TORKOL-4160 file (C-alpha; in steps of 0.2 Angstrom, whole numbers, padded with zeros to 4 digits, m for minus):
169
<pt num="1" X="m0030" Y="m0071" Z="m0077"/>
<pt num="2" X="m0016" Y="m0076" Z="m0089"/>
<pt num="3" X="m0021" Y="m0086" Z="m0104"/>
<pt num="4" X="m0021" Y="m0105" Z="m0102"/>
<pt num="5" X="m0006" Y="m0107" Z="m0115"/>
<pt num="6" X="0004" Y="m0095" Z="m0105"/>
<pt num="7" X="0000" Y="m0104" Z="m0088"/>
<pt num="8" X="0005" Y="m0120" Z="m0096"/>
<pt num="9" X="0022" Y="m0113" Z="m0102"/>
<pt num="10" X="0024" Y="m0107" Z="m0084"/>
<pt num="11" X="0020" Y="m0124" Z="m0078"/>
<pt num="12" X="0033" Y="m0132" Z="m0090"/>
<pt num="13" X="0046" Y="m0119" Z="m0083"/>
<pt num="14" X="0042" Y="m0124" Z="m0066"/>
<pt num="15" X="0045" Y="m0142" Z="m0069"/>
<pt num="16" X="0062" Y="m0138" Z="m0076"/>
<pt num="17" X="0066" Y="m0128" Z="m0060"/>
<pt num="18" X="0060" Y="m0143" Z="m0050"/>
<pt num="19" X="0072" Y="m0155" Z="m0059"/>
<pt num="20" X="0086" Y="m0143" Z="m0054"/>
<pt num="21" X="0081" Y="m0142" Z="m0036"/>
<pt num="22" X="0080" Y="m0162" Z="m0036"/>
<pt num="23" X="0098" Y="m0162" Z="m0043"/>
<pt num="24" X="0104" Y="m0150" Z="m0031"/>
<pt num="25" X="0097" Y="m0160" Z="m0017"/>
<pt num="26" X="0104" Y="m0176" Z="m0023"/>
<pt num="27" X="0121" Y="m0168" Z="m0024"/>
<pt num="28" X="0120" Y="m0160" Z="m0007"/>
<pt num="29" X="0124" Y="m0144" Z="m0015"/>
<pt num="30" X="0119" Y="m0132" Z="m0001"/>
<pt num="31" X="0123" Y="m0116" Z="m0010"/>
<pt num="32" X="0112" Y="m0120" Z="m0024"/>
<pt num="33" X="0098" Y="m0126" Z="m0012"/>
<pt num="34" X="0099" Y="m0110" Z="m0002"/>
<pt num="35" X="0098" Y="m0100" Z="m0019"/>
<pt num="36" X="0083" Y="m0110" Z="m0024"/>
<pt num="37" X="0075" Y="m0107" Z="m0007"/>
<pt num="38" X="0076" Y="m0089" Z="m0009"/>
<pt num="39" X="0070" Y="m0089" Z="m0027"/>
<pt num="40" X="0056" Y="m0100" Z="m0023"/>
<pt num="41" X="0050" Y="m0089" Z="m0009"/>
<pt num="42" X="0051" Y="m0074" Z="m0020"/>
<pt num="43" X="0042" Y="m0083" Z="m0034"/>
<pt num="44" X="0028" Y="m0088" Z="m0023"/>
<pt num="45" X="0026" Y="m0071" Z="m0016"/>
<pt num="46" X="0025" Y="m0063" Z="m0033"/>
<pt num="47" X="0013" Y="m0076" Z="m0039"/>
<pt num="48" X="0001" Y="m0073" Z="m0024"/>
<pt num="49" X="0002" Y="m0054" Z="m0027"/>
<pt num="50" X="0000" Y="m0056" Z="m0046"/>
<pt num="51" X="m0016" Y="m0067" Z="m0043"/>
<pt num="52" X="m0023" Y="m0054" Z="m0031"/>
<pt num="53" X="m0022" Y="m0041" Z="m0045"/>
<pt num="54" X="m0030" Y="m0051" Z="m0058"/>
<pt num="55" X="m0047" Y="m0052" Z="m0051"/>
<pt num="56" X="m0061" Y="m0052" Z="m0064"/>
<pt num="57" X="m0077" Y="m0044" Z="m0058"/>
<pt num="58" X="m0087" Y="m0058" Z="m0066"/>
<pt num="59" X="m0077" Y="m0071" Z="m0057"/>
<pt num="60" X="m0077" Y="m0064" Z="m0040"/>
<pt num="61" X="m0085" Y="m0079" Z="m0031"/>
<pt num="62" X="m0073" Y="m0091" Z="m0040"/>
<pt num="63" X="m0058" Y="m0080" Z="m0037"/>
<pt num="64" X="m0063" Y="m0079" Z="m0018"/>
<pt num="65" X="m0063" Y="m0098" Z="m0016"/>
<pt num="66" X="m0046" Y="m0100" Z="m0025"/>
<pt num="67" X="m0039" Y="m0085" Z="m0016"/>
<pt num="68" X="m0044" Y="m0093" Z="0001"/>
<pt num="69" X="m0036" Y="m0109" Z="m0004"/>
<pt num="70" X="m0020" Y="m0101" Z="m0009"/>
<pt num="71" X="m0019" Y="m0091" Z="0007"/>
<pt num="72" X="m0022" Y="m0107" Z="0018"/>
<pt num="73" X="m0008" Y="m0116" Z="0008"/>
<pt num="74" X="0004" Y="m0101" Z="0009"/>
<pt num="75" X="0001" Y="m0100" Z="0027"/>
<pt num="76" X="0006" Y="m0118" Z="0029"/>
<pt num="77" X="0022" Y="m0116" Z="0019"/>
<pt num="78" X="0026" Y="m0100" Z="0029"/>
<pt num="79" X="0024" Y="m0109" Z="0045"/>
<pt num="80" X="0035" Y="m0123" Z="0039"/>
<pt num="81" X="0049" Y="m0110" Z="0033"/>
<pt num="82" X="0048" Y="m0101" Z="0050"/>
<pt num="83" X="0049" Y="m0117" Z="0060"/>
<pt num="84" X="0064" Y="m0122" Z="0049"/>
<pt num="85" X="0072" Y="m0105" Z="0052"/>
<pt num="86" X="0070" Y="m0106" Z="0071"/>
<pt num="87" X="0078" Y="m0123" Z="0071"/>
<pt num="88" X="0094" Y="m0118" Z="0062"/>
<pt num="89" X="0109" Y="m0116" Z="0072"/>
<pt num="90" X="0104" Y="m0127" Z="0087"/>
<pt num="91" X="0119" Y="m0137" Z="0091"/>
<pt num="92" X="0110" Y="m0152" Z="0099"/>
<pt num="93" X="0113" Y="m0167" Z="0087"/>
<pt num="94" X="0097" Y="m0177" Z="0094"/>
<pt num="95" X="0086" Y="m0162" Z="0091"/>
<pt num="96" X="0094" Y="m0159" Z="0074"/>
<pt num="97" X="0090" Y="m0177" Z="0069"/>
<pt num="98" X="0072" Y="m0176" Z="0074"/>
<pt num="99" X="0070" Y="m0159" Z="0065"/>
<pt num="100" X="0078" Y="m0166" Z="0049"/>
<pt num="101" X="0066" Y="m0181" Z="0050"/>
<pt num="102" X="0051" Y="m0169" Z="0053"/>
<pt num="103" X="0057" Y="m0158" Z="0038"/>
<pt num="104" X="0058" Y="m0173" Z="0027"/>
<pt num="105" X="0040" Y="m0178" Z="0032"/>
<pt num="106" X="0034" Y="m0161" Z="0028"/>
<pt num="107" X="0043" Y="m0161" Z="0011"/>
<pt num="108" X="0036" Y="m0178" Z="0007"/>
<pt num="109" X="0018" Y="m0171" Z="0011"/>
<pt num="110" X="0021" Y="m0155" Z="0001"/>
<pt num="111" X="0027" Y="m0165" Z="m0014"/>
<pt num="112" X="0012" Y="m0177" Z="m0012"/>
<pt num="113" X="0000" Y="m0161" Z="m0012"/>
<pt num="114" X="0009" Y="m0154" Z="m0027"/>
<pt num="115" X="0007" Y="m0170" Z="m0037"/>
<pt num="116" X="m0012" Y="m0170" Z="m0032"/>
<pt num="117" X="m0014" Y="m0152" Z="m0037"/>
<pt num="118" X="m0005" Y="m0155" Z="m0053"/>
<pt num="119" X="m0016" Y="m0169" Z="m0058"/>
<pt num="120" X="m0031" Y="m0158" Z="m0054"/>
<pt num="121" X="m0024" Y="m0144" Z="m0064"/>
<pt num="122" X="m0021" Y="m0156" Z="m0079"/>
<pt num="123" X="m0038" Y="m0163" Z="m0078"/>
<pt num="124" X="m0045" Y="m0145" Z="m0078"/>
<pt num="125" X="m0034" Y="m0141" Z="m0094"/>
<pt num="126" X="m0041" Y="m0157" Z="m0103"/>
<pt num="127" X="m0059" Y="m0152" Z="m0097"/>
<pt num="128" X="m0057" Y="m0134" Z="m0104"/>
<pt num="129" X="m0050" Y="m0140" Z="m0121"/>
<pt num="130" X="m0064" Y="m0153" Z="m0123"/>
<pt num="131" X="m0077" Y="m0140" Z="m0117"/>
<pt num="132" X="m0071" Y="m0128" Z="m0130"/>
<pt num="133" X="m0071" Y="m0141" Z="m0144"/>
<pt num="134" X="m0089" Y="m0146" Z="m0139"/>
<pt num="135" X="m0094" Y="m0127" Z="m0140"/>
<pt num="136" X="m0086" Y="m0125" Z="m0157"/>
<pt num="137" X="m0094" Y="m0141" Z="m0163"/>
<pt num="138" X="m0111" Y="m0135" Z="m0157"/>
<pt num="139" X="m0108" Y="m0118" Z="m0165"/>
<pt num="140" X="m0103" Y="m0125" Z="m0182"/>
<pt num="141" X="m0118" Y="m0137" Z="m0182"/>
<pt num="142" X="m0131" Y="m0123" Z="m0177"/>
<pt num="143" X="m0123" Y="m0112" Z="m0191"/>
<pt num="144" X="m0126" Y="m0125" Z="m0204"/>
<pt num="145" X="m0144" Y="m0129" Z="m0198"/>
<pt num="146" X="m0150" Y="m0112" Z="m0194"/>
<pt num="147" X="m0148" Y="m0093" Z="m0197"/>
<pt num="148" X="m0131" Y="m0086" Z="m0197"/>
<pt num="149" X="m0122" Y="m0086" Z="m0180"/>
<pt num="150" X="m0107" Y="m0075" Z="m0175"/>
<pt num="151" X="m0091" Y="m0085" Z="m0175"/>
<pt num="152" X="m0084" Y="m0092" Z="m0159"/>
<pt num="153" X="m0067" Y="m0097" Z="m0155"/>
<pt num="154" X="m0060" Y="m0112" Z="m0164"/>
<pt num="155" X="m0053" Y="m0127" Z="m0155"/>
<pt num="156" X="m0036" Y="m0123" Z="m0162"/>
<pt num="157" X="m0022" Y="m0121" Z="m0149"/>
<pt num="158" X="m0020" Y="m0109" Z="m0141"/>
<pt num="159" X="m0036" Y="m0108" Z="m0131"/>
<pt num="160" X="m0044" Y="m0091" Z="m0132"/>
<pt num="161" X="m0056" Y="m0083" Z="m0120"/>
<pt num="162" X="m0072" Y="m0078" Z="m0127"/>
<pt num="163" X="m0068" Y="m0059" Z="m0126"/>
<pt num="164" X="m0052" Y="m0063" Z="m0136"/>
<pt num="165" X="m0062" Y="m0069" Z="m0151"/>
<pt num="166" X="m0062" Y="m0057" Z="m0166"/>
<pt num="167" X="m0079" Y="m0049" Z="m0170"/>
<pt num="168" X="m0089" Y="m0056" Z="m0184"/>
<pt num="169" X="m0084" Y="m0050" Z="m0202"/>
């Protein structure tokens, strides 16, 4: 799994891409939207594949739960994409209007889900930072009160996983 600071950087870059997609949608720039659609599909596929390769044996159960969730979500978005592709090119105006309305409802639901997921992710980031700070405070107080303890990661950004902490000197 990527370190949290790297994931946060990726999230920031994704927000910038989102702004570009929104701008293209507002402008009705079909060429940019088509390019974004392909890029987003490729990015999603790469992210799913990368996640599969980053399984840590100690976190197998946790990984399985998140993996199952990702697969369900991916399946839903693949279904939306396939439905959209089937609809393209049908000359019936009434059907096209209904499909556009449905596609807009699907997009609204997807954005709502993304906002909820982002809120949950940010809450997890805050919880991780606070948990690291608590652990560091406990380690510092136990070193002062008792026998020497090996150092732990400091709360300084970027967050580090326990195995990234240098050995005691």
